[in-house]
DODREN-385715 format. One record per atom (N, C-alpha, C, O): residue in one letter; x, y, z. Coordinates in steps of 0.02 Angstrom, whole numbers, padded with zeros to 5 digits, always signed. Atoms other than C-alpha are relative to their C-alpha. Layout:
BEGIN
aXYZ ...
// end
This chain:
BEGIN
m+00040-00033-00051 m+02616+01268-00638 m+00019-00025+00069 m+00025+00015+00116 k-00018+00027-00065 k+02662+01150-00496 k+00067+00027+00024 k+00076+00041+00083 k-00065-00026-00018 k+02841+01211-00501 k-00006+00072+00025 k+00028+00091+00073 v+00009-00070-00019 v+02784+01393-00489 v-00030+00004+00070 v-00006+00042+00113 l+00032+00000-00066 l+02669+01357-00340 l+00048-00023+00054 l+00051+00006+00108 l-00048+00026-00049 l+02802+01254-00253 l+00053+00052+00016 l+00073+00060+00073 g-00051-00052-00010 g+02928+01394-00279 g-00025+00057+00043 g+00011+00082+00086 i+00028-00055-00039 i+02812+01528-00209 i-00007-00019+00073 i+00012+00019+00118 i+00009+00022-00069 i+02768+01427-00054 i+00066-00008+00036 i+00073+00012+00094 t-00067+00011-00030 t+02949+01379-00024 t+00032+00067+00017 t+00063+00074+00070 a-00030-00066-00012 a+03004+01561-00040 a-00031+00033+00061 a+00005+00064+00101 l+00034-00029-00058 l+02874+01618+00086 l+00023-00031+00065 l+00035+00004+00115 l-00023+00033-00061 l+02928+01487+00211 l+00072+00016+00015 l+00092+00020+00073 t-00070-00018-00009 t+03110+01530+00182 t+00006+00067+00036 t+00048+00075+00081 i-00002-00065-00032 i+03077+01710+00230 i-00019-00005+00074 i+00009+00028+00117 g+00026+00005-00068 g+02982+01656+00385 g+00045-00036+00048 g+00046-00020+00108 c-00038+00041-00048 c+03104+01530+00458 c+00075+00002-00011 c+00112-00027+00029 g-00071-00007+00009 g+03274+01572+00385 g+00035-00059-00031 g+00096-00060-00032 h-00030+00058+00034 h+03302+01407+00294 h-00011+00006-00075 h-00063+00032-00096 q+00009+00003+00072 q+03328+01386+00109 q-00030-00067-00019 q-00013-00119+00010 e+00035+00060+00023 e+03217+01260+00018 e-00029-00039+00058 e-00021-00100+00062 t+00032+00033-00057 t+03122+01222+00178 t-00051-00050-00024 t-00091-00035-00069 d+00046+00053+00020 d+03025+01061+00163 d-00068+00010+00033 d-00074+00007+00094 i+00067-00011-00026 i+02839+01094+00181 i-00042-00064-00003 i-00100-00063+00016 y+00038+00061+00008 y+02789+00914+00146 y+00018-00053+00052 y-00006-00110+00048 s-00023+00048-00050 s+02871+00831+00296 s-00053-00013+00052 s-00057+00021+00103 v+00050+00020-00049 v+02726+00747+00385 v+00011-00073+00019 v-00032-00104+00051 t-00012+00071-00009 t+02806+00577+00395 t+00026-00017+00070 t+00018-00073+00092 a-00028+00013-00066 a+02890+00594+00564 a-00043+00032+00054 a-00080+00080+00040 k+00040-00028-00055 k+02811+00627+00732 k+00021+00072+00014 k-00020+00114+00031 k-00026-00067-00009 k+02922+00780+00749 k+00025+00025-00067 k+00073-00003-00095 k-00018-00026+00065 k+02934+00883+00590 k+00069+00032+00002 k+00085+00068+00049 t-00065-00031+00006 t+03107+00934+00535 t+00009+00025-00071 t-00015-00006-00119 a-00012-00028+00067 a+03162+01044+00390 a+00051-00043-00036 a+00099-00066-00005 s-00048+00036+00040 s+03252+00956+00249 s+00004+00032-00068 s-00043+00065-00090 k-00012-00033+00064 k+03323+01010+00083 k-00024-00042-00058 k-00012-00103-00060 l+00021+00034+00062 l+03244+00965-00083 l+00061-00008-00044 l+00091+00041-00067 l-00060+00015+00038 l+03384+00878-00178 l-00014-00009-00075 l+00027+00009-00117 w+00017+00016+00070 w+03295+00826-00338 w-00075-00010-00004 w-00106-00035+00043 s+00071+00011+00008 s+03119+00822-00407 s-00019-00001-00074 s+00019+00022-00116 d+00031-00006+00065 d+03011+00800-00559 d-00074+00012+00011 d-00108-00029+00041 e+00070-00018-00007 e+02843+00887-00566 e-00040-00018-00063 e-00100-00007-00067 f+00030+00025+00062 f+02807+00815-00740 f-00037+00053-00039 f-00094+00044-00061 d+00024-00050+00047 d+02780+00975-00834 d+00014-00024-00072 d-00017-00002-00120 t-00017+00033+00063 t+02858+00873-00974 t+00030-00068+00015 t+00046-00082+00073 l-00034+00064-00010 l+02931+00700-00999 l+00074+00012-00013 l+00097+00010-00070 d-00069-00023+00003 d+03111+00747-00962 d+00048-00059-00006 d+00058-00095+00042 k-00044+00057+00012 k+03231+00622-01039 k+00070+00011+00028 k+00112-00034+00026 t-00062-00009-00036 t+03376+00702-00948 t-00005-00027+00070 t+00045-00035+00105 k+00011+00028-00066 k+03298+00632-00790 k-00019-00074-00002 k-00010-00110+00047 w+00028+00068+00003 w+03224+00468-00852 w+00024-00038-00062 w+00033-00009-00115 n-00009+00047+00056 n+03266+00319-00961 n-00068-00033-00012 n-00101-00055+00035 l+00064+00030+00017 l+03113+00253-01053 l+00013-00071-00025 l+00052-00082-00071 i-00013+00071+00016 i+03105+00063-01064 i-00036-00020-00064 i-00094-00005-00074 n+00028+00027+00063 n+03078-00019-01232 n+00024-00072-00005 n+00075-00087-00038 e-00020+00069-00002 e+03086-00206-01204 e-00058-00045+00021 e-00106-00021+00049 p+00054+00046-00019 p+02979-00362-01177 p-00001-00014+00074 p+00043+00007+00112 s+00008+00017-00070 s+02918-00429-01012 s+00056-00046+00023 s+00090-00078-00018 w-00052+00042-00030 w+03034-00521-00893 w-00027-00071+00004 w-00069-00087+00047 k+00030+00066+00007 k+03000-00701-00940 k+00002-00045+00062 k-00045-00082+00074 p+00001+00043-00060 p+03055-00787-00778 p-00059+00014+00046 p-00081-00031+00083 a+00057-00017-00043 a+02914-00695-00690 a-00066-00014-00035 a-00120-00004-00006 k+00059+00018+00039 k+02792-00750-00827 k-00049+00058-00009 k-00110+00049-00011 r+00042-00059+00012 r+02729-00573-00854 r-00013+00008-00075 r+00023-00020-00116 k+00025+00002+00069 k+02640-00529-01013 k-00004+00068-00034 k-00041+00077-00083 q+00001-00066+00031 q+02674-00347-01054 q+00065+00015-00037 q+00118-00010-00019 y-00059-00028+00034 y+02792-00264-01177 y+00002+00074+00018 y-00047+00110+00008 y-00006-00071-00019 y+02857-00097-01113 y+00017+00042-00061 y+00067+00030-00095 l-00010-00044+00057 l+02843+00040-01244 l+00002+00072+00022 l-00040+00093+00062 p-00002-00071-00018 p+02896+00223-01229 p-00064+00037-00020 p-00082+00086+00013 r+00060-00035+00022 r+02739+00274-01323 r-00057-00006+00051 r-00107+00030+00047 n+00051+00008-00052 n+02637+00214-01173 n+00012+00045+00060 n-00023+00039+00111 l-00014-00050-00051 l+02711+00355-01068 l-00018+00069-00027 l+00010+00090-00078 t+00020-00067+00023 t+02627+00525-01086 t-00003+00048+00059 t-00012+00028+00116 v+00004-00052-00051 v+02628+00689-00991 v-00050+00053-00023 v-00047+00077-00079 k+00050-00051+00014 k+02482+00811-00983 k-00022+00032+00065 k-00038-00004+00113 n+00023-00037-00059 n+02435+00946-00858 n+00037-00019+00064 n+00008-00024+00118 g-00041+00015-00058 g+02578+00901-00743 g-00007-00070+00028 g+00013-00084+00084 i+00009+00070-00022 i+02534+00716-00734 i+00032-00047-00050 i+00019-00043-00110 l-00027+00055+00041 l+02636+00570-00800 l-00049-00058+00002 l-00070-00079+00056 t+00045+00057+00003 t+02523+00430-00860 t+00034-00060-00032 t+00064-00054-00086 i-00024+00063+00028 i+02577+00250-00886 i-00062-00037-00026 i-00105-00057+00013 h+00058+00032+00031 h+02452+00173-01008 h+00011-00075-00007 h+00065-00097-00027 v-00002+00073+00008 v+02416-00014-01006 v-00054-00019-00050 v-00113-00004-00041 k+00046+00015+00055 k+02337-00082-01164 k-00002-00076-00014 k+00048-00111-00007 k+00006+00069+00023 k+02271-00249-01222 k+00011+00000-00075 k-00034+00013-00114 e-00019+00000+00071 e+02363-00264-01387 e+00060-00045-00008 e+00104-00047+00035 n-00057+00044+00014 n+02483-00387-01463 n+00059+00041-00024 n+00053+00082-00068 y-00062-00032+00022 y+02661-00327-01478 y+00056-00050+00007 y+00069-00075+00062 e-00048+00056+00001 e+02798-00448-01528 e-00036-00063+00025 e-00084-00085-00007 k+00031+00062-00025 k+02754-00602-01423 k-00042+00011+00062 k-00064-00037+00094 d+00039-00015-00061 d+02662-00513-01282 d-00070+00025-00018 d-00078+00062-00067 p+00069-00020+00014 p+02473-00487-01274 p-00021+00067+00030 p-00077+00090+00019 y+00014-00065-00030 y+02483-00323-01177 y+00060+00046-00009 y+00117+00023-00017 t-00055-00048-00003 t+02586-00163-01182 t-00010+00044+00062 t-00066+00054+00085 s+00002-00044-00058 s+02629-00050-01037 s+00059+00049-00006 s+00090+00054-00058 g-00055-00048+00000 g+02756+00083-00989 g+00042-00006+00063 g+00017-00027+00116 a-00046+00002-00057 a+02907+00094-00874 a+00056+00050-00012 a+00076+00061-00069 l-00056-00047+00005 l+03043+00221-00838 l+00042-00004+00063 l+00017-00023+00116 y-00045+00006-00057 y+03194+00229-00724 y+00056+00052-00005 y+00067+00081-00058 t-00048-00056-00005 t+03332+00348-00668 t+00073-00022-00001 t+00117+00018+00014 e-00070+00024-00001 e+03489+00241-00687 e+00046+00046-00038 e+00032+00066-00094 n-00051-00044+00028 n+03643+00349-00721 n-00024+00071-00011 n+00010+00111-00043 k+00027-00068+00006 k+03533+00505-00711 k-00017+00030+00068 k-00009+00090+00079 q+00012-00022-00068 q+03481+00515-00529 q+00008-00059+00048 q-00023-00111+00038 t-00014+00052-00049 t+03544+00414-00382 t-00031+00018+00067 t-00033+00076+00086 f+00031-00009-00065 f+03458+00390-00215 f+00040-00041+00051 f+00052-00100+00042 h-00039+00034-00053 h+03558+00349-00058 h-00011+00037+00065 h+00019+00089+00077 y+00023-00032-00061 y+03481+00390+00110 y-00043+00062-00017 y-00048+00081-00076 g+00044-00056+00011 g+03363+00537+00132 g-00073-00022-00002 g-00090-00077+00021 r+00072+00013+00003 r+03176+00544+00100 r-00025+00006-00072 r-00011+00056-00106 l+00026+00002+00068 l+03090+00499-00061 l-00076-00006+00003 l-00102-00050+00036 e+00072+00001+00000 e+02906+00536-00094 e-00026+00003-00072 e-00002+00043-00112 i+00030+00003+00067 i+02800+00495-00247 i-00076+00002+00007 i-00105-00040+00041 r+00073-00006-00002 r+02621+00552-00269 r-00029-00033-00062 r-00015-00012-00118 a+00022+00041+00056 a+02531+00425-00376 a-00070-00027+00011 a-00094-00031+00067 k+00066+00033+00000 k+02365+00345-00420 k+00009-00065-00037 k+00028-00065-00095 i-00016+00065+00028 i+02375+00159-00452 i-00048-00021-00055 i-00103+00006-00062 a+00043+00030+00051 a+02305+00059-00597 a-00046-00051+00032 a-00027-00088+00077 d+00048+00048-00027 d+02148-00041-00562 d-00010-00057-00049 d+00002-00049-00109 g+00015+00056+00043 g+02100-00211-00629 g+00042-00062+00017 g+00101-00056+00033 k-00032+00063-00014 k+02143-00393-00602 k+00061-00011-00045 k+00059+00002-00106 g-00060+00015+00038 g+02317-00443-00655 g+00049+00057-00011 g+00100+00048-00043 l-00044-00058+00008 l+02394-00269-00648 l+00037+00013+00066 l+00008+00012+00120 l-00041-00014-00058 l+02537-00230-00530 l+00034+00067-00008 l+00079+00074-00049 s-00032-00066-00001 s+02581-00047-00498 s+00059-00002+00048 s+00053-00029+00104 a-00060+00006-00042 a+02756-00028-00428 a+00045+00062-00005 a+00054+00091-00058 l-00051-00051-00007 l+02879+00104-00368 l+00057-00032+00039 l+00047-00051+00097 w-00051+00039-00033 w+03046+00026-00325 w+00071+00023-00017 w+00083+00055-00068 l-00069-00019+00006 l+03233+00050-00303 l+00044-00061-00010 l+00034-00114+00021 q-00048+00053+00015 q+03375-00057-00373 q+00071+00026+00006 q+00082+00086-00003 p-00069-00022-00009 p+03564-00052-00344 p+00031+00028-00063 p+00021+00003-00118 l-00034-00032+00056 l+03666+00062-00454 l+00056-00045-00029 l+00074-00038-00087 d-00054+00044+00024 d+03802-00073-00466 d-00027-00059-00040 d+00012-00104-00059 r+00033+00050+00043 r+03677-00183-00562 r-00002-00071+00031 r-00016-00119-00004 t+00013+00064-00033 t+03676-00323-00434 t-00075-00007+00010 t-00111+00043+00010 e+00072+00011-00005 e+03505-00402-00411 e-00028+00026+00065 e-00085+00050+00068 f+00023-00020-00067 f+03493-00361-00226 f+00050+00047+00032 f+00109+00048+00014 p+00067-00003-00027 p+03453-00271-00117 p-00048+00037-00047 p-00028+00069-00095 e+00053-00034+00037 e+03288-00206-00186 e-00049+00029+00050 e-00070-00006+00097 i+00049-00032-00043 i+03171-00083-00102 i-00064+00013-00040 i-00064+00053-00086 d+00065-00010+00032 d+02989-00094-00156 d-00039+00051+00042 d-00072+00033+00091 i+00033-00053-00036 i+02921+00073-00097 i-00075-00011+00001 i-00108-00002+00052 m+00071+00013+00007 m+02749+00028-00160 m-00012-00055-00051 m+00014-00052-00106 e+00027+00049+00047 e+02670-00125-00240 e-00074-00009+00018 e-00091-00022+00076 v+00071+00010-00010 v+02482-00137-00262 v-00028-00041-00058 v-00020-00023-00116 l+00033+00040+00051 l+02388-00273-00355 l-00067+00032-00017 l-00104+00055+00027 g+00062-00032+00022 g+02244-00207-00459 g-00062-00032+00028 g-00113+00002+00038 q+00058+00035-00029 q+02126-00339-00388 q-00004+00006+00075 q-00053-00015+00106 e+00000-00012-00072 e+02174-00290-00210 e+00018+00073+00014 e+00069+00087+00045 p-00017-00072-00004 p+02167-00099-00215 p+00001+00028+00070 p+00022+00085+00080 n-00001-00023-00070 n+02147-00086-00026 n+00061-00027+00038 n+00065-00020+00099 r-00058+00030-00034 r+02313-00172+00011 r+00065+00025-00031 r+00080+00014-00089 l-00065-00026+00019 l+02483-00087+00002 l+00054-00046+00027 l+00054-00064+00086 w-00057+00041-00019 w+02640-00193+00004 w+00064+00041+00003 w+00078+00079-00044 n-00068-00028-00007 n+02809-00131+00069 n+00048-00058+00008 n+00039-00100+00053 v-00044+00059+00001 v+02951-00252+00033 v+00072+00020-00010 v+00088+00066-00048 v-00072-00006+00012 v+03140-00261+00046 v+00027-00070-00013 v+00017-00115+00028 h-00032+00064+00017 h+03234-00403-00039 h+00076+00007+00010 h+00104+00059-00005 w-00072+00000-00006 w+03414-00448+00002 w+00026-00072+00000 w-00014-00119+00003 e-00032+00066-00004 e+03537-00594+00002 e+00037-00006+00066 e+00070+00041+00088 d-00037+00010-00062 d+03604-00668+00162 d+00072-00022-00016 d+00092-00024-00074 k-00071+00018+00009 k+03784-00725+00189 k+00009-00064-00042 k+00062-00075-00071 k-00003+00061+00040 k+03743-00891+00104 k-00029+00011-00070 k-00042-00037-00106 k+00026-00019+00066 k+03677-00798-00050 k-00072-00024-00011 k-00094-00033-00068 k+00070+00019+00007 k+03500-00851-00013 k-00044+00063+00003 k-00031+00108+00042 r+00044-00058+00004 r+03361-00729-00055 r-00044+00004+00062 r-00077-00044+00081 q+00041-00013-00059 q+03275-00654+00096 q-00042+00063-00012 q-00029+00100-00059 r+00040-00060+00007 r+03142-00521+00118 r-00031+00020+00066 r-00046-00022+00109 d+00036-00029-00057 d+03066-00407+00248 d-00059+00036-00031 d-00051+00079-00074 f+00058-00029+00033 f+02889-00358+00206 f-00059+00007+00048 f-00062-00024+00101 t+00063-00007-00035 t+02720-00303+00268 t-00052+00025-00049 t-00035+00049-00103 h+00052-00031+00040 h+02553-00253+00197 h-00044+00042+00046 h-00055+00025+00105 t+00044-00045-00036 t+02439-00113+00252 t-00067+00002-00036 t-00070+00017-00096 d+00067-00002+00030 d+02252-00123+00222 d-00031+00069+00013 d-00032+00094+00069 t+00028-00067-00004 t+02167+00043+00186 t-00076-00003-00001 t-00106-00050-00028 k+00073-00002-00002 k+01986+00094+00215 k-00029+00011-00070 k-00081-00018-00088 k+00023-00015+00067 k+01967+00162+00039 k+00049-00028-00052 k+00109-00031-00037 p-00045+00027+00052 p+02038+00088-00123 p+00052+00052-00021 p+00036+00111-00029 l-00054-00045+00019 l+02205+00163-00171 l-00006+00024-00072 l+00028+00071-00092 n+00008-00022+00069 n+02149+00176-00352 n-00053+00054-00008 n-00066+00077-00063 d+00052-00051+00002 d+02012+00301-00307 d+00029+00071-00001 d-00005+00118-00021 a-00029-00067-00007 a+02131+00447-00278 a+00076-00004+00001 a+00105-00059+00005 f-00073-00003-00006 f+02312+00504-00276 f+00020-00008+00074 f-00015+00016+00119 h-00028+00008-00067 h+02416+00454-00125 h+00075+00009-00004 h+00106+00000-00057 v-00072-00010-00002 v+02593+00493-00071 v+00033-00061+00032 v+00022-00076+00090 y-00037+00059-00023 y+02704+00339-00056 y+00073+00021+00012 y+00103+00055-00031 g-00067-00024-00015 g+02872+00366+00028 g+00041-00046+00043 g+00017-00094+00072 i-00047+00032-00046 i+03024+00305+00120 i+00043+00054+00033 i+00058+00105+00003 i-00050-00039-00036 i+03136+00385+00251 i+00058-00048+00013 i+00050-00097+00050 w-00054+00048+00003 w+03305+00302+00231 w+00063+00028+00033 w+00090+00078+00010 t-00064-00017-00031 t+03453+00314+00348 t+00043-00063+00001 t+00021-00117-00019 k-00045+00057-00004 k+03602+00201+00377 k-00027-00053+00048 k-00016-00112+00039 e+00024+00045-00052 e+03516+00126+00529 e-00071-00025-00009 e-00090-00076+00020 k+00071+00016+00001 k+03333+00121+00479 k-00031+00018-00067 k-00011+00066-00099 l+00039-00014+00060 l+03213+00114+00332 l-00073+00001+00020 l-00100-00048+00045 t+00070-00010-00020 t+03038+00182+00361 t-00043+00012-00062 t-00026+00054-00104 f+00047-00008+00056 f+02894+00165+00236 f-00059+00042+00023 f-00081+00036+00081 t+00056-00043-00019 t+02752+00291+00233 t-00053+00001-00055 t-00040-00011-00113 l+00057-00010+00045 l+02581+00316+00155 l-00036+00063+00024 l-00062+00066+00079 d+00031-00064-00018 d+02514+00494+00153 d+00026+00026+00067 d-00012+00053+00107 g-00031-00027-00060 g+02636+00538+00290 g-00003-00044+00061 g+00027-00027+00112 k+00006+00045-00058 k+02591+00394+00406 k+00044-00061-00010 k+00046-00091-00064 v-00046+00057+00004 v+02716+00257+00445 v-00039-00065-00009 v-00086-00079+00028 t+00031+00065+00012 t+02666+00087+00374 t+00046-00058+00017 t+00022-00113+00030 h-00048+00055-00014 h+02825-00014+00405 h+00068+00030+00015 h+00088+00080-00015 t-00068-00021-00017 t+02996+00006+00484 t+00044-00061+00007 t+00025-00110+00038 m-00048+00054-00009 m+03148-00105+00472 m+00067+00029+00023 m+00089+00081-00001 t-00064-00023-00027 t+03311-00089+00569 t+00055-00051-00010 t+00114-00038+00005 k-00049+00051+00016 k+03398-00249+00516 k+00003-00009-00076 k-00047-00004-00111 n-00010+00010+00072 n+03472-00282+00343 n-00023+00060-00041 n-00049+00052-00097 v+00017-00061+00036 v+03442-00102+00293 v+00047+00008-00060 v+00108+00005-00051 p-00043-00008+00059 p+03506-00077+00114 p+00048+00059+00008 p+00029+00111+00035 q-00050-00052-00006 q+03665+00026+00104 q+00026+00025-00068 q+00064+00073-00070 k-00026-00018+00066 k+03696+00038-00083 k-00037+00058-00032 k-00097+00066-00020 p+00034-00050+00040 p+03660+00188-00194 p-00046-00035-00050 p-00030-00088-00077 m+00051+00033+00041 m+03505+00151-00299 m-00031+00048-00050 m-00023+00109-00046 y+00039-00041+00047 y+03399+00211-00444 y-00073-00022+00003 y-00089-00078+00025 l+00072+00010-00006 l+03210+00224-00456 l-00030-00026-00065 l-00013-00002-00119 t+00040+00024+00056 t+03095+00125-00571 t-00074+00007+00016 t-00095-00005+00073 m+00072-00005-00007 m+02909+00159-00597 m-00033-00036-00058 m-00016-00022-00116 n+00029+00040+00054 n+02801+00037-00695 n-00065-00032+00020 n-00083-00034+00079 v+00058+00043-00010 v+02643-00065-00715 v+00013-00063-00039 v+00021-00061-00100 s-00008+00064+00035 s+02666-00249-00755 s-00067-00035-00005 s-00115-00018+00030 v+00063+00035+00013 v+02533-00369-00817 v+00012-00075+00006 v+00059-00102-00022 g-00005+00072-00007 g+02506-00549-00765 g+00058-00022+00044 g+00085+00019+00082 g-00056+00026-00040 g+02638-00659-00686 g-00024-00044+00057 g-00084-00052+00069 q+00014+00049-00053 q+02648-00779-00541 q-00038+00030+00058 q-00080-00004+00089 w+00033-00031-00057 w+02589-00655-00410 w-00064+00036-00022 w-00117+00025+00008 a+00058-00040+00021 a+02472-00538-00503 a-00054-00043-00034 a-00113-00026-00031 t+00043+00043+00041 t+02394-00679-00608 t-00024+00038-00062 t-00010+00097-00069 d+00020-00030+00063 d+02315-00645-00777 d-00063+00043+00007 d-00105+00029+00049 p+00062-00039+00000 p+02185-00511-00811 p-00060-00043-00021 p-00052-00094-00054 s+00060+00034+00021 s+02006-00566-00833 s-00010+00009-00075 s+00002+00064-00101 p+00011-00006+00073 p+01962-00602-01017 p-00049+00055-00018 p-00045+00084-00072 k+00051-00051+00014 k+01815-00481-01003 k+00019+00069+00027 k-00020+00116+00022 q-00021-00063-00030 q+01916-00344-00919 q+00010+00054-00054 q+00039+00041-00106 k-00005-00054+00048 k+01908-00176-01007 k+00068+00035+00004 k+00094+00045+00059 f-00062-00038+00006 f+02065-00087-01067 f-00013+00059-00046 f-00061+00057-00084 p-00064-00006-00037 p+02158+00030-01074 p-00011+00017+00073 p-00064+00039+00094 k-00004-00018-00070 k+02205+00053-00892 k+00057+00050+00007 k+00095+00061-00040 k-00053-00049-00008 k+02321+00183-00819 k+00022+00008+00073 k-00018+00000+00120 m-00028-00022-00064 m+02435+00228-00674 m+00023+00072-00012 m+00052+00087-00064 q-00019-00070+00007 q+02465+00414-00644 q+00048+00021+00055 q+00040+00001+00113 i-00049-00026-00048 i+02611+00502-00559 i-00001+00075-00003 i+00009+00104-00057 d+00003-00073-00004 d+02596+00682-00501 d+00070+00030+00009 d+00087+00078-00025 y-00068-00025-00010 y+02773+00707-00438 y+00044-00052+00034 y+00020-00100+00064 v-00051+00037-00038 v+02933+00629-00372 v+00043+00052+00034 v+00069+00097+00000 r-00040-00048-00037 r+03026+00724-00235 r+00048-00035+00047 r+00029-00080+00084 y-00053+00032-00039 y+03189+00678-00152 y+00032+00053+00045 y+00057+00104+00021 y-00025-00048-00049 y+03245+00765+00007 y+00059-00029+00039 y+00068-00089+00043 s-00052+00022-00046 s+03395+00760+00120 s-00033-00027+00063 s-00091-00011+00076 k+00030+00031-00060 k+03367+00661+00280 k-00011+00052+00054 k-00036+00035+00108 
// end
């Protein structure tokens, strides 16, 4: 249904302004400019030609406690849901879901927007992030990170290595009036060779002009549990929890 509506609106705008695939969602810049939709997923189904589904344990150096299972990823009514459950699997006390676009869709400059509703609850970390296609650890672009116990705080982070191979980062947090887990929000980046701009619902939250990543990257979407930053969930916390994604849209710059 979302694809049909998007197609109708796009067609109407195309007739009116003479552009093909005119971008009607560009509210991120002070001056709106048309851009071409390069790739998208509206989640009418869980399309494995677009996504790799992760089936592996948590990353032990980060001391996280979830096992990622494909069965924890479901699609219904145009919404992808990542389910987080309190259940033992292998050696982990929780299960969650994660998916990524490596070798299926590459992102390199342009504008990327993801409409999502974060998971709530202590110890849960909702994340939308980009990693290098060449499988090096850095740079890394964290489009969105939100701790379940701090639902009013959005983190935008970029990790990289300096010339001495030391890990560096550029980051900021934005505090919102309403909790981000109460509704869907659009998390995005506008990425050029010279600048990387982070956005929330079309409003700029952070801009960096130094150490801007230049490598082609792939997208990962996941909810992790526990770890050094998120800490462990409360023993009395109710499960299951969920993160929901409405769409992913990638536009030319």
